[in-house]
C-alpha positions in Angstrom: 93.3 16.5 152.2 91.4 13.6 150.6 88.6 11.9 152.5 88.0 8.3 151.4 84.7 6.5 152.3 84.6 2.7 152.5 81.8 0.7 154.3 84.5 -1.3 156.1 87.8 -0.1 157.3 90.5 -2.7 157.0 94.3 -2.8 157.4 94.6 -3.7 153.7 92.8 -0.6 152.7 94.7 1.7 155.1 98.0 0.2 153.8 97.0 0.8 150.2 95.8 4.4 150.8 98.9 5.2 152.7 101.1 3.9 149.9 99.3 5.8 147.2 98.6 9.1 148.8 101.4 9.5 151.3 104.3 7.6 149.7 103.6 8.1 146.0 101.6 11.3 145.8 102.6 13.2 148.9 99.2 14.4 150.0 97.0 14.0 153.1 94.1 11.6 153.5 91.6 10.2 155.9 89.4 7.2 155.8 85.9 6.9 157.2 83.1 4.4 157.2 80.5 7.1 158.3 78.3 7.6 155.3 76.6 10.7 156.7 80.0 12.4 157.6 81.2 11.6 154.1 78.1 13.0 152.4 78.4 16.2 154.5 82.0 16.8 153.7 82.6 19.5 151.2 86.3 18.9 150.3 88.1 16.4 148.1 86.7 12.9 148.5 86.7 9.4 147.0 83.8 7.0 147.4 85.2 3.4 147.5 82.1 1.2 147.7 79.3 -0.2 145.6 77.1 2.8 146.0 77.9 5.7 143.6 75.3 8.1 145.0 77.1 9.8 148.0 77.7 13.2 146.6 80.2 15.0 144.4 83.0 12.5 144.7 85.4 10.4 142.7 83.7 7.0 142.6 85.8 3.8 142.5 83.8 0.6 142.6 85.1 -1.8 145.1 85.8 -5.4 144.1 85.7 -6.5 147.8 89.2 -7.8 147.8 90.4 -5.4 150.4 87.7 -6.5 152.8 88.9 -10.1 152.9 91.4 -11.7 155.1 94.0 -14.4 154.5 95.1 -15.9 151.1 92.7 -17.6 148.8 93.4 -18.7 145.1 92.9 -15.6 142.9 93.9 -14.6 139.4 92.4 -11.2 138.7 91.0 -10.3 135.3 93.0 -7.8 133.2 91.8 -5.2 130.7 93.6 -2.4 129.0 92.2 0.9 130.3 93.7 4.4 130.0 96.4 2.8 127.8 97.5 0.7 130.9 97.0 -3.0 131.8 94.5 -2.8 134.6 93.6 -5.5 137.1 90.1 -5.9 138.7 88.2 -4.1 135.9 84.5 -3.2 136.2 81.6 -2.8 133.8 80.1 -0.1 136.1 80.1 3.0 133.9 79.9 5.2 137.0 83.3 4.1 138.1 85.5 7.1 137.5 88.6 5.0 136.6 87.1 1.8 135.2 88.8 -0.7 137.6 89.4 -1.2 141.3 92.7 0.6 141.4 93.1 0.0 145.2 92.7 -3.7 144.9 95.1 -3.8 141.9 97.8 -1.9 143.9 97.4 -4.1 147.0 97.5 -7.3 145.0 100.7 -6.3 143.2 102.6 -4.7 146.1 101.7 -7.3 148.7 103.0 -10.0 146.4 99.8 -11.9 147.0 100.5 -14.4 144.2 103.8 -15.5 145.9 101.8 -16.9 148.8 99.9 -19.2 146.4 101.2 -22.6 145.3 103.6 -22.3 142.3 106.4 -23.9 140.4 109.8 -23.0 141.9 113.3 -23.2 140.5 116.1 -25.4 141.8 116.8 -22.8 144.5 113.2 -22.8 145.6 112.6 -19.3 144.4 109.4 -17.9 143.0 109.9 -17.5 139.2 109.5 -14.4 137.3 107.9 -16.5 134.6 105.2 -17.7 137.0 104.2 -14.1 137.8 101.1 -12.4 136.5 103.2 -9.4 135.4 105.3 -11.6 133.2 102.4 -13.6 131.7 100.2 -10.6 131.2 103.1 -8.7 129.7 103.7 -5.8 132.1 106.8 -6.9 134.1 108.7 -4.0 132.4 106.3 -1.4 133.8 106.0 0.1 137.3 102.2 -0.2 137.1 101.6 1.0 140.7 103.4 4.3 140.1 101.3 4.7 136.9 98.1 3.9 138.8 99.0 6.6 141.4 99.6 9.2 138.6 96.2 8.2 137.1 94.5 8.8 140.4 96.3 12.2 140.7 95.1 13.1 137.2 91.5 12.2 138.0 91.5 14.1 141.3 93.1 17.3 139.7 90.5 17.3 137.0 87.7 17.0 139.5 88.9 19.1 142.4 90.7 22.4 142.0 92.2 22.9 145.5 94.4 19.8 146.0 98.1 19.8 146.5 100.6 17.1 145.8 104.3 16.8 146.7 106.8 17.0 143.9 108.5 13.6 143.4 112.1 13.4 142.1 113.8 10.5 140.2 116.6 8.8 142.2 119.4 6.4 141.3 120.8 4.0 143.9 123.7 1.7 142.9 124.0 -1.5 145.0 126.5 -4.3 145.1 126.4 -7.9 146.4 129.8 -9.0 147.6 129.5 -12.8 147.3 133.2 -13.5 146.8 135.2 -10.5 148.0 138.5 -11.6 146.3 139.5 -14.4 143.9 142.6 -15.3 145.8 143.2 -13.1 148.9 141.9 -13.9 152.3 141.1 -17.6 151.8 143.3 -19.0 154.5 146.1 -21.5 154.2 144.2 -24.7 153.7 141.6 -23.3 151.2 144.5 -21.7 149.3 146.5 -24.9 149.1 143.3 -26.8 148.1 142.5 -24.3 145.3 146.1 -24.5 144.0 146.1 -28.3 143.9 142.8 -28.2 142.0 144.2 -25.8 139.5 147.3 -28.0 139.2 145.2 -31.1 138.7 143.1 -29.4 136.0 146.3 -28.0 134.4 145.1 -24.4 134.9 148.7 -23.1 134.9 147.7 -19.5 134.2 145.5 -19.5 137.3 148.4 -20.8 139.4 150.7 -18.1 138.1 148.1 -15.4 138.7 147.4 -16.7 142.2 151.1 -16.5 143.0 151.5 -13.0 141.6 148.5 -11.8 143.7 149.9 -13.6 146.8 153.3 -11.9 146.5 151.8 -8.5 145.7 153.0 -8.3 142.1 149.4 -8.2 140.7 146.0 -6.9 141.9 143.4 -9.5 142.8 141.1 -9.8 139.7 138.0 -9.4 141.9 139.4 -6.2 143.6 137.4 -3.7 141.6 136.5 -1.6 144.6 138.6 1.4 143.8 136.9 1.6 140.4 133.5 1.5 142.1 134.4 4.2 144.6 135.9 6.4 141.9 132.8 6.3 139.8 130.6 7.0 142.8 132.7 10.1 143.6 132.5 11.2 139.9 128.7 11.3 140.0 128.2 12.2 143.6 126.6 8.9 144.6 126.5 6.9 147.8 126.0 3.2 147.1 124.8 0.2 149.2 127.1 -2.8 149.7 125.9 -6.2 151.0 128.5 -8.5 152.4 128.2 -12.3 152.7 129.2 -13.2 156.3 127.9 -16.8 156.4 129.8 -20.1 156.9 131.4 -21.7 153.9 129.0 -24.0 152.0 128.0 -25.2 148.5 126.4 -21.8 147.6 128.2 -19.6 150.2 131.8 -19.3 149.0 133.1 -16.0 150.3 136.5 -15.6 151.7 136.8 -16.1 155.5 134.8 -13.6 157.4 137.4 -13.7 160.1 140.3 -12.7 157.9 142.1 -9.4 158.2 141.7 -8.9 154.5 137.9 -9.1 154.7 137.7 -6.9 157.8 139.8 -4.2 156.1 137.7 -4.3 153.0 134.4 -3.9 154.9 135.8 -1.0 156.9 137.1 0.7 153.8 133.8 0.4 152.0 131.8 1.6 155.0 133.7 4.9 155.0 132.1 5.7 151.6 128.9 3.7 151.3 126.0 2.2 153.2 126.9 -1.3 154.4 124.5 -4.2 155.0 124.3 -7.9 155.4 123.9 -10.4 152.6 122.1 -13.3 154.4 123.6 -16.6 153.3 122.0 -19.3 151.3 122.2 -21.5 154.3 120.3 -19.0 156.5 117.1 -19.8 154.6 117.2 -23.4 155.8 118.4 -22.4 159.2 117.0 -19.0 160.1 118.9 -18.8 163.3 122.1 -18.3 161.2 121.0 -14.8 160.3 121.6 -13.6 163.9 125.1 -14.9 163.8 125.9 -13.3 160.4 124.4 -10.0 161.4 126.5 -10.1 164.6 129.7 -10.8 162.6 129.2 -7.8 160.4 128.1 -5.6 163.4 131.3 -6.6 165.2 133.5 -5.6 162.3 131.8 -2.2 161.9 131.0 -1.6 165.6 127.5 -0.5 164.8 124.0 -1.9 164.2 123.1 -3.4 160.9 119.9 -2.1 159.3 120.2 -3.1 155.5 120.1 -6.5 153.8 119.7 -8.4 150.6 119.3 -12.1 150.4 122.1 -14.2 148.8 120.8 -15.7 145.5 117.7 -13.5 146.0 116.4 -16.5 147.9 113.2 -15.3 149.6 110.1 -17.0 151.0 107.2 -14.8 152.0 106.5 -14.0 154.8 109.1 -16.0 156.6 112.2 -14.3 155.2 111.0 -10.8 155.9 109.8 -11.8 159.4 113.3 -13.1 160.2 114.8 -9.8 159.1 112.4 -7.9 161.3 113.3 -10.1 164.3 117.0 -9.2 163.7 116.2 -5.5 163.6 116.7 -5.1 159.8 114.7 -2.1 158.7 115.5 -2.0 155.0 115.7 -4.9 152.5 116.8 -4.8 148.8 115.9 -8.3 147.7 112.7 -7.5 145.8 113.6 -8.4 142.2 114.0 -11.4 140.0 117.2 -13.3 139.0 115.9 -14.4 135.6 114.2 -11.2 134.3 114.8 -7.5 134.8 111.8 -5.3 135.6 109.4 -4.7 138.5 108.7 -7.7 140.7 106.2 -5.8 142.8 105.2 -3.6 139.8 106.5 -0.5 141.6 109.6 1.7 141.2 109.5 3.2 144.7 110.4 1.9 148.2 107.4 0.7 150.2 106.7 -1.1 153.5 106.1 -4.9 153.6 102.6 -6.0 154.3 102.3 -9.4 156.1 99.4 -11.1 154.4 99.2 -14.0 156.9 99.0 -11.6 159.9 97.2 -8.9 158.0 99.4 -6.2 159.3 101.6 -3.3 158.1 105.2 -3.9 159.1 108.2 -1.7 159.8 110.4 -3.3 157.1 110.9 -1.0 154.1 111.4 -2.7 150.7 113.7 -1.2 148.1 112.9 -3.0 144.8 115.8 -3.3 142.4 115.3 -3.2 138.6 118.2 -4.9 136.9 121.1 -7.2 137.8 124.3 -8.0 135.9 123.8 -11.8 136.0 120.3 -11.5 134.7 121.5 -9.7 131.5 124.5 -12.0 130.8 123.7 -15.4 132.3 119.9 -15.7 132.1 119.1 -13.5 129.0 122.3 -14.2 127.2 122.8 -10.6 126.1 126.1 -9.2 124.9 127.3 -5.9 126.2 125.7 -3.9 123.4 122.3 -5.6 123.9 122.6 -5.1 127.7 123.1 -1.4 127.2 119.9 -1.1 125.1 117.9 -3.0 127.8 119.3 -0.8 130.6 118.5 2.4 128.7 114.9 1.4 128.3 114.6 0.5 132.0 116.1 3.8 133.2 113.8 5.8 130.9 110.8 3.8 132.3 111.6 4.7 135.9 112.3 8.4 135.0 108.8 8.6 133.4 107.2 8.1 136.8 109.9 9.9 138.9 110.7 6.6 140.6 113.9 5.1 142.1 116.2 3.2 139.8 118.1 0.6 141.8 120.8 -1.5 140.1 122.4 -4.7 141.4 126.0 -5.4 140.5 128.9 -7.6 141.7 132.5 -6.8 142.2 133.6 -9.8 140.0 131.5 -8.8 137.1 133.6 -5.6 136.8 136.8 -7.7 136.6 137.0 -7.9 132.8 137.7 -11.6 133.0 135.9 -15.0 133.3 133.4 -14.1 130.6 132.9 -10.5 131.9 135.0 -8.9 129.2 133.3 -5.7 128.0 130.9 -5.5 131.0 132.8 -2.7 132.8 131.8 -0.5 129.9 128.2 -1.6 130.4 128.3 -0.6 134.0 129.9 2.8 133.3 127.1 3.5 130.8 124.5 2.5 133.4 125.9 4.7 136.1 126.4 7.7 133.8 122.9 7.4 132.3 121.1 6.6 135.6 122.9 9.3 137.6 122.1 12.1 135.1 119.5 14.5 136.6 
């Protein structure tokens, strides 16, 4: 057990210590503000304050950030220490680590910077390019996991009788089902309208393909589900699927959620994978829509819905996460960027959401994803070979810290059409490489 002293006990500090010691390092800890009790304690201990003279302890000089409340403008200084980019550095030579590691962890994982005014994209999303991680050059690193390992190394070197749990690397494949089928399940009027548009634009091949799919002579091009399930079976994986169940709109263009085709697909997938809601683009403007969408999916599956990922990765902190909690969602997979691969919260491990405005630890568990198909092709403009190189480096980076590698793919990007030619091979490589123990 590790005893941590701090002159002031706050929810920020308790959250940070729980993340580092329980979640990442798997060891017990207690927090005290009683200086005498800390001084008398003979076990493993960390002094987190401004006073380095409390006994034979690991001393980490406090920046004071975890004693504050609310959100104020803050851009922490960065220095390279222990061959890592480190936030909140100190010139105090007695500091055992050289920076306030607890403040650094909390700043990154709480997504503090996303509460501050920033330039947003056309979908009102916080941009990767606006983040400290991108601008300081460490978006490709799970810094929080590295910080935890650094603390572990320092503790082991100072205290002989300390035990840590063994962490294991994990791979979780996930899929967003934005448009379940290219042609099936669209209803009479949407089908006729699409055919007339194809005819008007002289897309004769598309008209022919639509007819062949409709009459059962050809498989729908977006129906790549058997391939997905087969590859999961091959590598003994259980994936997560997120289904869009919103009303039709400019950015919500799935097939009818009431169609038999859609219901059959959802039920089929749920037999082999975890199934969650893909909250619609429209639900961000009208939060009450989420309840309707969750109820639709729940009615199809006849069970409660506990998993989610936002459509378009559209997320506003803390409102989006609060709305998920109100709708009994316990696990969310939105944490990641559309324009860049890497570590949005600088961590390659699941963690609980901390509500900065309310200064409280919540029950919502966040599963950060690392890479998305559209990021590689559409935003970075990579070809399949270049994408494989990028994926390989990201997987190795997560393995280095025994983290959790989460990928985000779509059913249509495995179709080998509409510009996705060659990308099924990319995904096969990703799964084989990431699943390898």
